[in-house]
C-alpha positions in Angstrom: -26.0 6.9 -4.4 -27.6 6.3 -1.0 -24.5 5.1 0.8 -22.5 8.2 0.0 -22.3 10.9 2.8 -22.4 14.7 2.3 -18.6 15.1 2.8 -17.7 12.3 0.4 -17.1 11.8 -3.3 -16.9 8.9 -5.7 -13.8 8.5 -7.8 -13.6 6.2 -10.9 -10.3 4.3 -10.9 -10.7 3.7 -14.7 -10.0 0.1 -14.5 -12.5 -2.7 -14.5 -15.3 -0.2 -13.8 -14.1 0.0 -10.1 -15.1 3.1 -8.1 -13.8 4.2 -4.6 -15.4 6.5 -1.9 -13.1 9.1 -0.5 -13.6 12.2 1.7 -13.7 15.5 -0.1 -11.4 17.1 2.4 -9.6 14.0 3.9 -6.5 12.1 3.2 -6.9 10.6 -0.4 -4.7 8.0 -2.2 -1.8 9.3 -4.2 0.6 8.1 -6.9 2.5 6.1 -4.4 -0.4 3.6 -4.1 -0.8 3.5 -7.9 2.9 2.7 -8.3 3.0 0.1 -5.6 0.1 -1.8 -7.2 2.0 -1.9 -10.5 5.2 -3.0 -8.7 3.3 -5.9 -7.2 1.6 -7.0 -10.4 3.8 -10.1 -10.5 2.0 -11.4 -7.4 1.3 -15.2 -7.7 -1.9 -16.5 -9.1 -4.7 -17.2 -6.4 -2.8 -15.6 -3.6 -4.3 -14.6 -0.4 -3.1 -11.0 0.4 -3.0 -8.9 3.5 -3.1 -5.0 3.0 -1.6 -3.4 6.1 -3.0 0.2 6.5 -5.5 -0.2 3.7 -7.0 3.3 4.1 -10.0 3.6 1.7 -8.9 0.2 0.1 -7.2 1.6 -2.9 -4.4 -1.0 -3.0 -6.9 -3.9 -2.7 -9.1 -2.6 -5.4 -6.1 -2.2 -7.8 -4.7 -5.6 -7.0 -8.0 -7.2 -7.7 -8.3 -5.3 -10.9 -4.7 -6.0 -12.2 -3.9 -9.4 -10.9 -5.5 -12.9 -10.2 -5.4 -12.8 -6.5 -7.9 -14.9 -4.6 -8.8 -12.5 -1.8 -7.5 -9.3 -0.1 -8.0 -8.6 3.6 -7.4 -4.9 4.5 -6.5 -3.7 7.9 -7.5 -0.2 8.9 -7.3 1.3 12.3 -9.6 4.3 11.7 -13.3 3.3 11.9 -14.7 5.9 9.7 -12.1 5.1 7.0 -12.8 1.4 7.3 -16.5 2.1 6.9 -15.8 4.0 3.6 -13.7 1.1 2.3 -16.5 -1.4 3.2 -19.0 0.7 1.5 -16.8 0.9 -1.6 -16.5 -3.0 -1.6 -20.3 -3.3 -1.5 -20.7 -0.6 -4.3 -18.3 -2.7 -6.4 -20.0 -6.0 -5.5 -16.6 -7.4 -4.4 -17.7 -8.8 -0.9 -16.4 -12.3 -1.9 -12.9 -11.0 -2.7 -12.1 -8.1 -0.4 -12.7 -7.8 3.3 -11.9 -5.0 5.8 -11.0 -5.5 9.4 -11.0 -2.4 11.7 -8.1 -2.8 14.1 -4.5 -1.9 14.8 -2.0 -4.0 12.9 -0.4 -5.0 16.2 -3.7 -6.8 17.2 -3.8 -9.0 14.1 -2.8 -12.2 15.9 -6.1 -12.0 17.8 -8.0 -11.8 14.4 -6.2 -13.8 11.9 -4.0 -17.0 11.7 -0.3 -16.3 11.5 1.8 -17.8 8.7 -1.2 -17.8 6.5 -0.8 -15.1 3.7 1.0 -15.5 0.5 1.7 -11.8 0.1 1.4 -8.5 2.0 1.2 -5.1 0.4 1.6 -1.9 2.4 1.8 1.9 2.1 2.6 2.7 5.7 2.9 6.1 7.4 6.1 7.7 6.1 7.0 10.0 9.0 8.4 9.2 12.4 6.4 10.4 15.3 7.1 14.1 16.1 8.6 14.8 12.8 7.3 17.1 10.0 4.0 19.0 10.3 1.8 17.8 13.2 -0.9 20.5 12.9 -3.1 18.2 10.9 -6.4 16.6 11.4 -6.4 13.3 13.4 -7.1 11.4 10.2 -4.2 12.8 8.3 -1.9 12.6 11.3 -2.5 8.8 11.7 -2.2 8.3 8.0 1.2 10.1 7.7 2.8 9.7 11.0 3.9 6.5 12.9 1.4 7.4 15.7 -0.4 3.9 16.0 2.2 1.7 14.6 5.9 2.2 13.7 7.9 1.0 10.6 9.3 -1.8 12.7 5.8 -2.8 13.7 4.7 -3.1 10.0 7.7 -5.3 9.2 7.4 -7.5 12.4 3.7 -8.1 11.7 4.5 -9.0 8.0 7.0 -11.6 9.1 4.4 -13.1 11.5 1.5 -13.2 9.1 3.3 -14.3 5.9 3.9 -17.9 4.9 7.5 -19.1 4.7 8.9 -17.4 1.6 5.8 -15.2 1.4 6.4 -11.7 -0.2 6.1 -8.2 1.2 5.6 -5.2 -1.2 6.2 -1.7 0.3 6.3 1.8 -0.9 8.1 4.4 1.3 10.2 7.5 1.3 13.6 7.0 -0.1 15.1 9.0 2.7 14.0 6.2 5.2 15.7 3.5 3.2 18.5 2.7 5.7 15.8 2.3 8.4 13.7 0.1 6.2 16.6 -2.3 5.1 17.9 -2.5 8.7 14.4 -3.4 10.1 13.8 -5.9 7.3 17.0 -7.8 7.8 16.7 -7.7 11.6 13.2 -9.3 11.3 14.1 -11.9 8.7 12.4 -10.2 5.8 15.1 -10.2 3.2 15.0 -7.4 0.7 15.1 -8.8 -2.9 14.1 -5.9 -5.2 14.3 -2.2 -5.1 13.1 0.5 -7.5 13.7 4.2 -6.9 11.1 6.8 -8.1 12.0 10.1 -9.4 9.9 13.2 -10.4 12.2 13.6 -13.5 15.7 13.0 -14.7 17.2 15.9 -12.7 15.5 15.4 -9.3 16.4 13.4 -6.2 14.6 10.2 -5.5 11.6 10.8 -3.2 10.0 7.2 -3.2 11.3 3.8 -3.1 9.4 0.5 -3.9 10.6 -2.5 -2.1 10.0 -6.3 -2.4 11.1 -8.6 0.4 10.9 -12.4 1.1 10.2 -13.9 4.5 13.4 -16.0 5.3 14.7 -15.2 1.8 18.4 -15.7 0.8 20.8 -12.7 0.7 20.5 -11.2 -2.8 19.0 -7.9 -4.0 18.2 -6.6 -7.5 18.0 -2.8 -8.3 15.4 -2.1 -11.0 15.9 0.6 -13.5 14.7 4.0 -12.2 11.1 5.0 -12.6 10.5 8.6 -13.8 7.1 10.3 -13.3 7.6 13.3 -15.7 9.4 14.2 -18.9 11.4 17.4 -19.2 8.3 19.3 -20.6 6.3 18.3 -17.5 4.1 15.6 -19.3 3.8 12.1 -17.9 6.4 9.5 -19.1 5.2 6.7 -21.3 5.6 4.3 -18.3 3.4 6.3 -16.0 0.7 6.6 -18.8 0.9 2.7 -19.0 0.5 2.4 -15.3 -2.5 4.7 -15.4 -3.9 2.7 -18.3 -3.6 5.8 -20.6 -1.3 4.1 -23.1 
């Protein structure tokens, strides 16, 4: 493939024949993005969706494959990653349904109309700045730490860009749940649904999936837990379903 660089590889998402370009030694998508795309599968028909921090475009591609969304616009601050996402879009011939904008999410009001999206999906950096390992490449540092935008920024921007009663879907670390719920309510993004993700039945929850509504009423539903592995280390039936293996 002419548009693939030496340090890149092409991965098959094994759904609708969609493929994605990723760096061989860079930050690649993980199970959190796969789980979020499934959590958001009830997104409304013909929705216009904003993907904040799209990375290589994994969430946009999965939404297009799994739902009937109209169009996804992905926002990515790192120019080389945005370029990879763009080349993946061309490779999959999805130019009419998926667009990448290379900018900081905090500059979106200069690029897009506020109050104009039906839904937002995001897998933001999990770690506060100056926490955890910082001896990483710049690409991984920006992807994992709140270097360029904070958790509050992601939620504030979501409120600005969503239509009234629009929906935000987010995956994050369970340990940050208090911060997330505080920032959501403070910024009038009312949490409506939570689902905790566990490695197995004996582990603590590491991830949480959250659905919030702009200007929504106060009520929250806690979904049943999502377990990734059985006791014998094999994937659970639900994970096999999510991965289209069952």
